[in-house]
C-alpha positions in Angstrom: 0.0 0.0 0.0 2.8 2.4 0.9 4.5 1.7 -2.4 1.4 2.7 -4.3 1.0 5.9 -2.3 4.7 6.8 -2.9 4.3 6.2 -6.6 1.1 8.4 -6.6 3.4 11.1 -5.1 5.8 10.7 -8.0 8.4 8.7 -6.3 10.2 5.8 -7.7 10.5 2.9 -5.3 13.0 0.0 -5.1 12.8 -2.8 -2.6 15.6 -4.7 -0.9 14.6 -8.0 0.9 17.1 -7.6 3.6 19.8 -5.3 5.0 22.6 -6.9 3.0 20.6 -6.5 -0.3 20.0 -2.8 0.7 23.8 -2.3 1.1 24.5 -4.1 -2.2 22.0 -2.0 -4.0 23.4 1.2 -2.7 27.0 0.2 -3.2 26.5 -0.8 -6.9 24.5 2.3 -7.8 25.9 5.5 -9.3 26.7 8.2 -6.7 23.6 10.3 -5.9 21.3 7.8 -7.6 19.1 7.3 -4.5 17.5 10.4 -2.9 16.6 8.5 0.4 16.4 5.1 2.0 13.5 3.9 4.2 15.3 1.3 6.3 13.4 -1.2 8.3 15.3 -1.8 11.5 14.5 -5.5 11.7 15.4 -7.5 8.6 16.9 -10.9 8.0 20.7 -11.4 7.2 21.6 -7.9 8.3 19.4 -5.6 10.4 18.8 -2.0 9.5 21.2 -0.6 12.0 24.1 -2.6 10.6 23.1 -1.9 7.0 23.1 1.8 7.8 26.5 1.6 9.4 27.8 -0.3 6.3 26.4 2.4 3.9 27.7 5.2 6.0 31.3 3.6 6.0 31.3 3.3 2.2 33.9 5.4 0.4 31.7 7.5 -1.9 30.4 11.0 -1.9 26.8 10.4 -1.0 27.4 7.7 1.8 27.5 10.2 4.7 24.7 12.5 3.4 22.1 10.1 2.0 18.9 10.5 4.2 18.2 7.1 5.8 14.9 7.0 7.7 14.5 4.3 10.2 11.2 2.3 10.1 10.6 0.6 13.4 7.9 -0.7 15.7 10.1 0.4 18.6 8.9 3.8 19.8 11.0 3.8 22.9 14.0 6.0 23.4 16.4 3.1 23.4 15.4 2.1 19.8 15.7 5.8 18.7 19.1 6.1 20.3 20.3 2.9 18.4 19.0 4.2 15.1 20.8 7.6 15.7 24.0 5.9 16.7 23.9 3.7 13.5 23.8 6.8 11.5 20.0 7.1 10.6 18.8 10.6 9.7 15.3 10.3 11.3 12.9 7.7 12.6 9.3 6.8 11.9 7.3 4.2 13.7 5.0 1.5 12.5 2.3 1.4 11.5 3.4 3.9 9.0 1.6 7.2 8.7 2.3 7.7 5.0 1.4 11.4 4.9 3.8 12.1 7.8 6.5 9.9 6.2 6.1 11.7 2.8 6.5 15.1 4.7 9.6 13.7 6.4 11.1 12.4 3.2 10.4 15.8 1.5 12.1 17.6 4.4 15.2 15.6 4.1 15.4 15.2 0.4 15.1 19.0 0.0 18.1 19.5 2.2 20.3 17.7 -0.2 
């Protein structure tokens, strides 16, 4: 559902099945190809925190500045702290409020 809403807003959406695939997709893309990443915190093979750390550690011009938005069911301060420490730009909680998420993405994409 969220994908369809994002597409209606004119966004192009790519899916990674797990954290490792997200890192691989970013690493193999041209610099500045992605405007933002919506990163699920709990994924198989590599969780969102580790995937974010791996992306941030890459030697490319957009690795440090790419907006990475944590998507989590953990609304507690501890989960928010872990996301920030991993290098996430912002955090949104599940269930997703797509209108708030679109506004969050627009805020961080416009800062690029």
